C-alpha positions, -999 to 999 in steps of 0.1 A, spaced: 237 -140 -165 206 -118 -170 208 -96 -201 190 -64 -193 191 -54 -230 164 -80 -237 141 -65 -211 113 -43 -226 80 -33 -210 62 -51 -238 76 -84 -226 60 -81 -192 24 -94 -189 -2 -70 -176 -8 -90 -144 29 -88 -134 29 -50 -140 -2 -46 -119 12 -69 -92 44 -49 -90 25 -16 -88 3 -32 -60 34 -42 -40 48 -7 -44 16 10 -33 13 -15 -3 49 -7 7 42 31 5 10 26 25 28 6 52 55 33 56 30 61 56 8 43 81 38 37 104 49 74 102 13 85 108 8 62 138 41 73 153 34 110 150 -2 108 162 9 87 193 39 109 201 27 144 193 -10 144 199 -24 161 230 -57 143 234 -55 105 235 -92 100 227 -90 121 195 -58 102 186 -76 68 190 -106 81 169 -83 94 142 -63 61 139 -94 40 140 -110 61 112 -78 60 92 -74 22 93 -110 14 89 -112 34 57 -79 25 42 -75 -12 50 -107 -21 29 -93 -1 0 -60 -20 1 -78 -53 4 -100 -43 -27 -68 -35 -46 -53 -69 -36 -84 -87 -48 -84 -69 -81 -47 -78 -86 -55 -115 -79 -84 -114 -104 -63 -100 -133 -50 -132 -148 
């Protein structure tokens, strides 16, 4: 059985901590993006502005998430 008393933050390597933080941020990003997409599609009045907003959001945030992922992979 796993003894949680032996678990201390100093036992975790830096790359595992950074990886866990990246997964957490990616999960929050996915949830937020889903909520944003739903609300813009359901409650927006102009379809053209909705499309522009969603395109702008995803084209600016997806490269940031990819850059974070690459940095996580390089920390080893």
